[in-house]
Phi, psi and omega in degrees: 000142181264137179277146179290136181295137178265140179279138180291159182292340181289339180264048180282172180296144181298138179270147178292152180297153179299160185296335181292331184272350181282120181292135179250137180269121179280134180294142179294141180295135180283140176288140180295136180289145180284124177297160182297322180296317179295320178297322178292322178296316178299320181295311184291325177290326176295321176296317181296317181291318177297319177294324178295323176297317178297319179297317180294323176295320176297321179295319179295317179296319180296321179294327179285320181293318182225084180272024185297321181294317179292323179293322178295319178294323179293321178295320179295316179293326178291321178295325179287328182283332180265110183286329184277001178077017179291142181285138178270134180299147179296330180296321179292320179296314180296322179295319179292325179295309182289333175292320178294323176297318179295318179295318178298320179295318180296317182294314182294319179292328176294322178294317178297321177296322177297316179296322177296317178297318178298322179294322178295317178297320179294315182293327181274003179058046179291164178295341176263017183298326178295316177296321179297318180297318181292321179293315177295328178296316180294317179293332176296322176297320178296316179296322179291321179292327181294341178299326178295322180293331179296320181277340182272338181288145178254146181288138179239142179298126180204176179273003180286132180299148182295322182296328179291319178294317180294319179294320178297319177296320178295322178295319178296324177295317179297320178297317180295318179297315178297322179294320178296319175298322177295322178297319182292319186274332189289344180264006182283163187295323181297323180290320179294324175293324180297319181273350182083007181286341178293323177293319178297322179293321178296317178296322179294318179293322178295318178296322179294319178296320178295320178296318178295323178294319178296321177295320179292324178294319180294319179293326177292322178291323180292327178286000000 
């Protein structure tokens, strides 16, 4: 009888590669969670910007419904520009009025678009988040100050519907309240840490302290 061939020990089953050669996947870094204070600032500024957009749209509609003030200003400027007292055609006056309304609409919508972009940079913690916070902070003061003008203005007879004027005033009040809340919250420590302005403030204070120390050392040596 023939014996079955035996396999040598060198032909053993393949061994798995050592642990050093196995590629390991490093977990992706987690994005820092937005603090509650920063989330509240984003919310109130979003309300203020949205309300400002509605207010500007109401202003444009009011100018189209009753352009008497713009037409009167256009007639006055036309009378001053014509030295011989010649009458300016109504078509030219109307064209200048609606052209001014269009230019005003483009400028106001561009400002609202800029504020929206700044809010997005602030919320995403962009490298320009500090500049965005300061710009929104300044516009918040403007919105809050405009609240005084809402109560100081007197109603004038016009073709603008009363409901439109009342709604526009309510929107401006809401914008001012949201802006005041933004002013209160935007200066807190959590917000400055979010934008990185706290580190810049620390560096500025350290540089100031070093300058004062150098001045004191020089004055001590001179004495």
